[in-house]
GUSETI-268050 format. One record per residue (C-alpha): x, y, z. Coordinates in steps of 0.5 Angstrom, whole numbers, plus 2048, in hexadecimal, padded with zeros to 3 digits. Layout:
# GUSETI-268050
[[X Y Z]]
...
This chain:
# GUSETI-268050
[[856 7B1 87A]]
[[851 7B0 880]]
[[84B 7AB 881]]
[[847 7B1 881]]
[[84A 7B4 87A]]
[[848 7AE 877]]
[[841 7AE 878]]
[[840 7B5 877]]
[[83E 7B3 86F]]
[[839 7AE 872]]
[[836 7B3 877]]
[[836 7B8 871]]
[[832 7B4 86D]]
[[82D 7B2 873]]
[[82C 7B9 875]]
[[82A 7BB 86E]]
[[825 7B4 86D]]
[[822 7B7 873]]
[[821 7BE 871]]
[[81E 7BC 86A]]
[[819 7B8 86E]]
[[817 7BD 873]]
[[816 7C2 86E]]
[[813 7BE 869]]
[[80E 7BB 86E]]
[[80D 7C1 873]]
[[80D 7C6 86F]]
[[80A 7C3 869]]
[[804 7C8 866]]
[[807 7CE 869]]
[[808 7D4 865]]
[[80E 7D8 866]]
[[80E 7DE 862]]
[[80A 7DC 85C]]
[[80D 7D5 85C]]
[[80A 7CF 85F]]
[[80F 7C9 862]]
[[80E 7C3 85F]]
[[80F 7BC 862]]
[[816 7B8 860]]
[[815 7B1 85F]]
[[81C 7AE 860]]
[[819 7A7 85E]]
[[816 7A9 858]]
[[81A 7A5 853]]
[[819 79F 856]]
[[812 79F 857]]
[[80E 79B 853]]
[[809 79F 84F]]
[[803 79C 853]]
[[805 7A0 859]]
[[806 7A7 856]]
[[801 7AC 857]]
[[802 7B0 851]]
[[7FD 7AD 84C]]
[[801 7AA 846]]
[[7FB 7AB 842]]
[[7F8 7B2 842]]
[[7F2 7B3 83F]]
[[7F1 7B8 83A]]
[[7EF 7C0 83C]]
[[7EC 7C5 839]]
[[7EF 7CC 83A]]
[[7EA 7D1 836]]
[[7ED 7D2 82F]]
[[7F3 7CE 831]]
[[7F1 7C6 82F]]
[[7F6 7C1 833]]
[[7F7 7BC 82E]]
[[7F6 7B5 830]]
[[7FC 7B1 834]]
[[801 7AD 831]]
[[7FF 7A6 833]]
[[805 7A2 830]]
[[809 79E 835]]
[[810 7A0 834]]
[[816 79C 837]]
[[81A 7A1 83B]]
[[821 79D 83B]]
[[820 79C 834]]
[[81F 7A3 831]]
[[824 7A6 837]]
[[829 7A2 833]]
[[827 7A4 82C]]
[[829 7AB 82D]]
[[830 7AB 82D]]
[[835 7B2 82D]]
[[836 7B0 826]]
[[82F 7B0 824]]
[[82E 7B7 827]]
[[834 7BA 824]]
[[832 7B8 81D]]
[[82B 7BA 81E]]
[[82F 7C1 820]]
[[833 7C1 81A]]
[[82F 7BE 815]]
[[828 7C0 816]]
[[823 7BD 812]]
[[81D 7C1 80F]]
[[816 7BF 80F]]
[[811 7BF 80A]]
[[80C 7C5 80C]]
[[807 7C2 808]]
[[806 7BC 80C]]
[[804 7BF 812]]
[[7FD 7BF 811]]
[[7FD 7B7 811]]
[[802 7B5 815]]
[[805 7B1 810]]
[[80D 7B2 812]]
[[811 7AD 810]]
[[814 7AD 817]]
[[814 7B0 81E]]
[[80E 7B1 822]]
[[807 7B3 820]]
[[805 7BA 820]]
[[7FE 7BD 820]]
[[7FC 7C2 81B]]
[[7FB 7C8 820]]
[[7F8 7CF 81D]]
[[7F8 7D6 820]]
[[7F3 7D8 825]]
[[7F2 7DE 829]]
[[7F1 7E4 826]]
[[7F2 7E3 81F]]
[[7EF 7EA 81D]]
[[7F6 7EC 820]]
[[7FA 7E9 81B]]
[[7F7 7ED 815]]
[[7FD 7F2 816]]
[[802 7EC 814]]
[[7FD 7E9 80E]]
[[7FD 7EF 80B]]
[[804 7F1 80B]]
[[805 7EA 808]]
[[802 7EC 802]]
[[808 7F1 801]]
[[80D 7ED 802]]
[[80F 7ED 7FA]]
[[80F 7F5 7FB]]
[[813 7F6 802]]
[[816 7F3 807]]
[[811 7F0 80D]]
[[814 7ED 814]]
[[812 7E9 819]]
[[816 7E8 820]]
[[816 7E2 824]]
[[818 7E3 82A]]
[[819 7DD 82F]]
[[81D 7D9 834]]
[[822 7D4 833]]
[[81E 7D0 82F]]
[[81E 7D5 829]]
[[826 7D6 82A]]
[[82B 7D4 824]]
[[825 7D6 820]]
[[821 7D0 821]]
[[81A 7D0 820]]
[[81B 7D7 81D]]
[[81F 7D4 817]]
[[819 7D0 815]]
[[814 7D5 816]]
[[818 7DA 811]]
[[81A 7D5 80C]]
[[812 7D3 80B]]
[[810 7DA 80B]]
[[815 7DC 806]]
[[814 7D7 801]]
[[80D 7D9 802]]
[[80D 7E0 802]]
[[814 7E2 7FF]]
[[81B 7E5 802]]
[[822 7E2 804]]
[[826 7E2 80A]]
[[827 7E1 811]]
[[825 7E8 813]]
[[827 7EC 81A]]
[[82D 7E9 81E]]
[[82F 7EC 824]]
[[837 7EE 825]]
[[838 7E8 82A]]
[[834 7E2 82B]]
[[834 7DC 830]]
[[832 7D7 82B]]
[[837 7D8 825]]
[[83A 7D1 827]]
[[834 7CE 824]]
[[831 7D3 820]]
[[830 7CF 819]]
[[82D 7D5 815]]
[[833 7DA 815]]
[[83A 7D8 818]]
[[83C 7DE 81D]]
[[842 7E0 820]]
[[844 7E6 824]]
[[84A 7E9 828]]
[[84A 7E9 830]]
[[84A 7F0 831]]
[[843 7F2 830]]
[[840 7F4 837]]
[[838 7F1 836]]
[[832 7F3 839]]
[[82C 7F0 838]]
[[825 7EE 83B]]
[[829 7E8 83F]]
[[82E 7EC 842]]
[[82E 7F3 847]]
[[82F 7F9 844]]
[[831 7FE 849]]
[[832 804 844]]
[[82B 803 841]]
[[82D 802 83A]]
[[828 802 835]]
[[827 7FB 833]]
[[825 7F9 82B]]
[[820 7F5 828]]
[[823 7EF 82A]]
[[824 7F1 831]]
[[82C 7F2 830]]
[[831 7F7 82F]]
[[838 7F7 82E]]
[[83E 7FC 830]]
[[845 7FB 82D]]
[[84A 7FB 832]]
[[850 7FB 82D]]
[[850 7F9 826]]
[[84A 7F4 826]]
[[848 7F0 821]]
[[841 7EB 81F]]
[[842 7E7 819]]
[[83B 7E4 815]]
[[83C 7DF 810]]
[[835 7DD 80C]]
[[832 7DF 805]]
[[82F 7E7 805]]
[[830 7ED 800]]
[[82F 7F2 805]]
[[832 7F3 80C]]
[[82E 7F8 810]]
[[832 7FB 817]]
[[82D 7FE 81C]]
[[831 803 822]]
[[830 808 825]]
[[834 80E 82A]]
[[83A 80D 825]]
[[840 811 826]]
[[842 815 81F]]
[[846 810 81C]]
[[847 80A 818]]
[[846 802 818]]
[[849 7FD 814]]
[[846 7F8 810]]
[[847 7F3 80B]]
[[843 7EE 806]]
[[845 7E7 805]]
[[84C 7E8 808]]
[[84E 7ED 803]]
[[851 7F3 805]]
[[84F 7F8 80B]]
[[84B 7FE 809]]
[[849 803 80D]]
[[842 807 80E]]
[[840 80D 813]]
[[83C 80C 819]]
[[836 812 819]]
[[836 815 821]]
[[830 815 824]]
[[82C 812 82A]]
[[827 80F 825]]
[[827 809 822]]
[[82B 808 81C]]
[[82B 804 815]]
[[832 803 811]]
[[830 7FF 80B]]
[[836 7FB 807]]
[[835 7F8 801]]
[[839 7F2 7FF]]
[[83D 7F2 7F9]]
[[839 7F0 7F3]]
[[833 7EE 7F8]]
[[837 7E8 7FA]]
[[839 7E7 801]]
[[83B 7E2 805]]
[[83F 7E5 80A]]
[[83F 7EB 80E]]
[[843 7EE 813]]
[[842 7F4 817]]
[[848 7F7 81C]]
[[847 7FD 821]]
[[84E 802 820]]
[[84D 804 827]]
[[84A 803 82E]]
[[844 805 830]]
[[843 807 828]]
[[83C 806 828]]
[[835 802 82B]]
[[835 7FC 826]]
[[82F 7F8 826]]
[[82F 7F3 820]]
[[830 7F2 818]]
[[82B 7F0 814]]
[[82D 7EB 80F]]
[[828 7EC 809]]
[[827 7EA 801]]
[[821 7EF 7FF]]
[[81A 7F0 800]]
[[816 7EA 803]]
[[815 7E8 80A]]
[[81A 7E7 80F]]
[[819 7E3 816]]
[[81E 7E6 81C]]
[[821 7E1 821]]
[[821 7E4 828]]
[[823 7DF 82D]]
[[822 7E1 835]]
[[825 7DB 838]]
[[822 7D9 83F]]
[[81D 7DF 83E]]
[[816 7DF 83F]]
[[813 7E4 83B]]
[[814 7EA 840]]
[[81B 7EC 83D]]
[[817 7F1 839]]
[[816 7F6 83E]]
[[81D 7F7 83D]]
[[81D 7FA 836]]
[[81A 801 836]]
[[813 802 832]]
[[818 808 82E]]
[[81D 802 82C]]
[[817 7FE 829]]
[[814 803 825]]
[[81A 805 822]]
[[81C 7FF 820]]
[[815 7FD 81D]]
[[815 803 819]]
[[81C 801 816]]
[[81A 7F9 816]]
[[813 7F9 814]]
[[811 7F3 819]]
[[809 7F1 818]]
[[80A 7EB 81D]]
[[80D 7E9 823]]
[[80D 7E2 825]]
[[80E 7E1 82D]]
[[811 7DA 82F]]
[[811 7DA 836]]
[[80E 7D6 83C]]
[[813 7D1 83E]]
[[817 7D4 842]]
[[811 7D7 846]]
[[80E 7CF 847]]
[[815 7CD 849]]
[[815 7D1 84F]]
[[80F 7CD 852]]
[[80A 7D2 854]]
[[803 7D0 855]]
[[800 7D7 854]]
[[803 7DB 84E]]
[[7FE 7E1 84F]]
[[804 7E6 850]]
[[808 7E3 849]]
[[801 7E3 846]]
[[801 7EB 848]]
[[807 7EC 846]]
[[807 7E9 83F]]
[[800 7ED 83E]]
[[804 7F3 83F]]
[[80A 7F1 83A]]
[[805 7EF 835]]
[[801 7F6 835]]
[[808 7FA 835]]
[[80A 7F6 82F]]
[[803 7F8 82C]]
[[804 7FF 82E]]
[[80B 7FF 82B]]
[[809 7FC 825]]
[[802 7FE 824]]
[[802 7FB 81C]]
[[805 7F4 81E]]
[[801 7ED 820]]
[[804 7E9 825]]
[[803 7E1 826]]
[[804 7DE 82D]]
[[807 7D7 82C]]
[[804 7D2 831]]
[[809 7CF 836]]
[[80C 7C8 833]]
[[80B 7C1 837]]
[[811 7C0 83C]]
[[812 7B9 83F]]
[[813 7B7 846]]
[[815 7B0 849]]
[[810 7AC 84C]]
[[811 7A5 84D]]
[[814 7A2 847]]
[[810 7A8 843]]
[[811 7AE 841]]
[[80B 7B3 841]]
[[808 7BA 840]]
[[80B 7BE 846]]
[[804 7C0 84A]]
[[807 7C8 849]]
[[806 7C7 842]]
[[7FF 7C7 841]]
[[7FE 7CC 847]]
[[802 7D1 842]]
[[7FE 7D0 83D]]
[[7F8 7D3 840]]
[[7FC 7D9 843]]
[[7FD 7DA 83B]]
[[7F7 7D9 839]]
[[7F5 7DF 83E]]
[[7FB 7E3 83B]]
[[7F8 7E3 835]]
[[7F1 7E4 836]]
[[7F4 7EA 83A]]
[[7F7 7ED 835]]
[[7F3 7EB 82E]]
[[7F9 7E8 82B]]
[[7FA 7E1 827]]
[[7FC 7DB 82A]]
[[7FF 7D4 827]]
[[7FF 7CE 82C]]
[[806 7CA 82B]]
[[804 7C5 831]]
[[7FE 7C2 82C]]
[[802 7C3 826]]
[[807 7BE 829]]
[[802 7B9 82B]]
[[7FF 7BC 832]]
[[800 7B8 838]]
[[807 7B4 839]]
[[809 7B5 832]]
[[810 7B7 834]]
[[812 7B0 835]]
[[810 7AE 82E]]
[[814 7B4 82B]]
[[81A 7B2 82F]]
[[81A 7AB 82D]]
[[819 7AE 826]]
[[820 7B2 826]]
[[81B 7B8 826]]
[[81D 7BB 82D]]
[[823 7BB 832]]
[[823 7B6 838]]
[[822 7BC 83C]]
[[81A 7BA 83A]]
[[81A 7C2 839]]
[[81E 7C4 833]]
[[81C 7C2 82B]]
[[822 7C0 828]]
[[824 7C3 821]]
[[81F 7BE 81E]]
[[819 7C0 822]]
[[81B 7C7 822]]
[[81A 7C6 81A]]
[[813 7C3 81B]]
[[811 7C8 820]]
[[813 7CE 81B]]
[[80F 7CB 816]]
[[809 7CA 81A]]
[[809 7D1 81C]]
[[80B 7D4 814]]
[[805 7CE 812]]
[[800 7D2 817]]
[[802 7D9 815]]
[[801 7D7 80E]]
[[7FB 7D4 80F]]
[[7F8 7D9 812]]
[[7FA 7DE 80D]]
[[7F6 7DA 808]]
[[7F0 7DA 80C]]
[[7F0 7E1 80D]]
[[7F0 7E3 806]]
């Protein structure tokens, strides 16, 4: 190896550092394609807090009806809380989620974890009447909630506790709608799910060159052979949703028993196949397609009679604009069969991560998305969940990413322009710099963005409580 070859890595590192300095200093503040170049401080981790230009003690602000909670002023030793969250604790949090007491939310009297703020639903409360009126009928019919979100709701996180709390209050049992394939089966706690690897899955997260119709979950699956999916949870009825079926039969079984056959109905429109577990006691449901491209399979709903169902629809990495890939016709057909009375939208974190200082384009697109949802679901309430806190490193502290309050202002604008309801997760978490406390308490992961299973359970409880409180106040 020549001397020049030995020096190449050093030269490459030096050139990279020079490039970063040039970009961050000479192009600092320049907007390219709607995104603003931000400075990169190579010495951030070793600077004393006194030299930082970012103010660690941000004062409270008020963004219309979005009341930002007081900052958490606790002094936390960075090394201590980093060491406290070991891989074993994180694994235990996912494998053994702790259920919080919903009644303790009002006075923040949890025995452990970060203090939270009892935040009420705001925005256009009149638009919640469709959901509140439907809650009076849960003893005699099924009422459904669709909970869409990004990776923060994967694994049925957050949604599971909303479902559990609402079913305890208004009746119902069962996890509801599940797609044929999913990215989160390894850490989903409410359903054990597995499927063969010979499904072709198209979704809002992939390309769709054939322009296949997507289901209410944003997914559709095509069997490529003897394709199967298996769900393990408690239920009494399994409903299979499909379209474009060939004249054929599928195989299915309950509780790992003998295979049975059911005919599919041909036709381009949405079909529902209802299968009842023997004696109403289902613990396992397996569906097997018997030929390639037999039908467009959208998902299975596992239910147990009347009551309320909360369906979990996670779109990892999405900003909420994935709705543009689902046709209005598809949403309307599913609504007729599933009777959705509330749509919860938990998006925004991915938009904030792009670092844009001008979110007008995103706001305009989300206004279109919500107005399209209102047209497809004219008798359905819509609740937008405000983005939660996210921490970034500043000296020895983790503080609120400055893009978060900017996005909250954008979400306020979206809510005002569309006339829907709003719930402020940022405020409920504790406001500015609260993510640091959530991580210290094992209620958030070390990426300072995502809640742990413990944190997700608490967020779900808070959302459910806000819904229940608003319902009782409306009556």
